[in-house]
C-alpha positions in Angstrom: -12.0 -18.5 63.5 -10.1 -15.7 61.8 -9.1 -14.2 65.2 -7.8 -17.5 66.4 -5.7 -17.8 63.2 -4.2 -14.3 63.8 -3.4 -15.2 67.4 -1.8 -18.5 66.4 0.1 -16.7 63.6 1.5 -14.2 66.1 2.6 -16.9 68.5 4.3 -19.0 65.9 5.9 -16.0 64.3 7.3 -14.8 67.6 8.5 -18.2 68.6 10.1 -19.5 65.3 10.8 -16.5 63.0 14.4 -15.8 64.0 15.4 -19.5 64.0 13.8 -20.1 60.6 15.5 -17.0 59.2 18.9 -18.3 60.4 18.2 -21.7 58.9 17.0 -20.3 55.5 19.9 -17.8 55.5 22.3 -20.8 55.7 20.6 -22.3 52.7 20.2 -19.3 50.5 23.4 -17.5 51.6 21.8 -14.2 52.6 19.6 -12.8 55.4 17.3 -10.5 53.3 15.8 -13.2 51.0 15.7 -15.6 54.0 13.4 -13.1 55.9 11.2 -12.9 52.8 11.1 -16.6 52.4 10.1 -17.2 56.1 7.4 -14.4 55.9 6.0 -15.9 52.7 5.8 -19.3 54.4 3.9 -17.9 57.3 1.6 -15.9 55.0 0.9 -19.0 52.9 0.1 -21.1 55.9 -2.2 -18.4 57.2 -4.0 -18.0 53.9 -4.5 -21.7 53.5 -5.6 -22.0 57.2 -2.9 -24.6 57.9 -1.3 -22.9 60.9 -2.9 -25.3 63.3 -0.7 -28.0 61.8 2.5 -26.0 62.2 4.9 -27.9 64.4 8.6 -26.9 64.5 9.6 -29.7 62.1 6.7 -28.8 59.8 7.9 -25.2 59.7 11.5 -26.1 59.1 10.4 -28.4 56.2 8.3 -25.7 54.7 11.2 -23.2 55.0 13.6 -25.7 53.5 11.4 -26.3 50.5 10.7 -22.6 50.0 14.5 -21.9 50.3 15.2 -24.6 47.7 12.6 -23.2 45.4 14.2 -19.8 45.8 17.6 -21.2 45.0 16.3 -23.0 41.9 14.6 -19.9 40.6 17.8 -17.9 41.3 19.9 -20.5 39.4 17.8 -19.9 36.3 18.4 -16.1 36.5 22.0 -16.0 37.7 25.3 -17.9 38.0 25.4 -21.4 39.5 25.5 -21.7 43.3 28.1 -23.7 45.2 27.6 -27.3 45.8 27.1 -26.7 49.6 24.0 -24.7 48.9 22.5 -27.3 46.5 22.7 -30.3 48.7 21.1 -29.8 52.1 21.5 -32.8 54.4 18.5 -33.9 56.4 20.9 -34.2 59.4 21.2 -30.4 59.5 17.5 -29.9 59.7 17.2 -32.4 62.5 20.1 -30.8 64.4 18.5 -27.3 64.0 15.1 -28.6 65.2 16.7 -30.4 68.2 18.7 -27.3 69.1 15.7 -25.1 68.8 13.7 -27.5 71.0 16.4 -27.5 73.7 16.5 -23.7 73.7 12.7 -23.6 74.0 12.8 -26.0 77.0 15.5 -23.9 78.6 13.5 -20.7 78.0 10.4 -22.3 79.5 12.3 -23.5 82.5 13.8 -20.0 83.0 10.3 -18.4 82.7 8.9 -20.8 85.3 11.3 -19.4 87.9 9.8 -17.2 90.7 9.7 -13.5 89.4 12.6 -12.0 91.5 14.7 -15.1 91.0 14.1 -15.0 87.2 15.1 -11.3 87.0 18.3 -11.8 88.9 19.2 -15.0 87.0 18.7 -13.1 83.7 20.8 -10.2 84.8 23.7 -12.3 86.1 23.8 -15.2 83.8 22.3 -14.1 80.5 23.5 -10.5 80.6 26.8 -11.2 82.3 26.5 -8.8 85.2 28.4 -9.2 88.4 26.6 -10.2 91.6 27.7 -6.9 93.2 26.2 -4.9 90.4 22.9 -6.8 90.5 22.8 -6.5 94.3 23.1 -2.7 94.2 20.6 -2.5 91.3 18.0 -4.4 93.2 18.9 -2.9 96.6 19.7 -6.3 98.1 22.8 -7.9 99.5 25.4 -9.9 97.6 24.5 -13.0 99.5 20.8 -12.6 98.5 21.8 -12.5 94.9 23.9 -15.6 95.4 21.0 -17.3 97.1 18.7 -16.4 94.2 21.2 -17.8 91.8 21.5 -21.0 93.8 17.7 -21.4 93.8 17.6 -20.7 90.1 20.1 -23.4 89.3 18.5 -25.9 91.6 15.1 -25.3 89.9 16.6 -25.5 86.4 18.4 -28.7 87.1 15.1 -30.3 88.2 13.5 -29.3 84.9 16.3 -29.9 82.4 18.9 -32.6 82.4 20.8 -31.0 79.5 20.8 -27.6 81.2 24.4 -27.8 82.4 25.6 -28.6 78.9 23.6 -25.7 77.3 24.7 -23.2 79.9 28.3 -24.2 79.6 28.1 -23.8 75.9 26.5 -20.4 76.2 28.9 -19.2 78.8 32.0 -20.3 76.8 30.6 -18.7 73.7 30.5 -15.3 75.5 34.2 -15.4 76.5 
């Protein structure tokens, strides 16, 4: 049972830690305490054997509550916080959860690509390399890279309807 808990902790930590730290950081205003808060949440869930109930919304709620507790304790010791840090709309939590779920679906779809196709897709689209550079790196022709990219996009379109919107947002954010 303990080993299953440790494996589950590692999986949840790997999957959600960075998203939860970003969320908590927005609430508390700093990354360092946000990392501590998220680690404490995972530790508490592990110690109380509640990891098996840890969905993304459950984790975000736990981190929200722990962040608010941190803010309240900080208020007692320091100067007052801004009003934006005191009132956290539920809408923000839902948007973060929805965004995280979209990214998870995108990641799962990319991981389901054939191995060579996945490698080429990641090099070209996620790392921004040119087709020519990837072709020489893999020792294949430009047209083979282009064919792999076409296959990747066809595969991803089948798995995700929102893929085009996500990829456009990612691509425009890089420019």
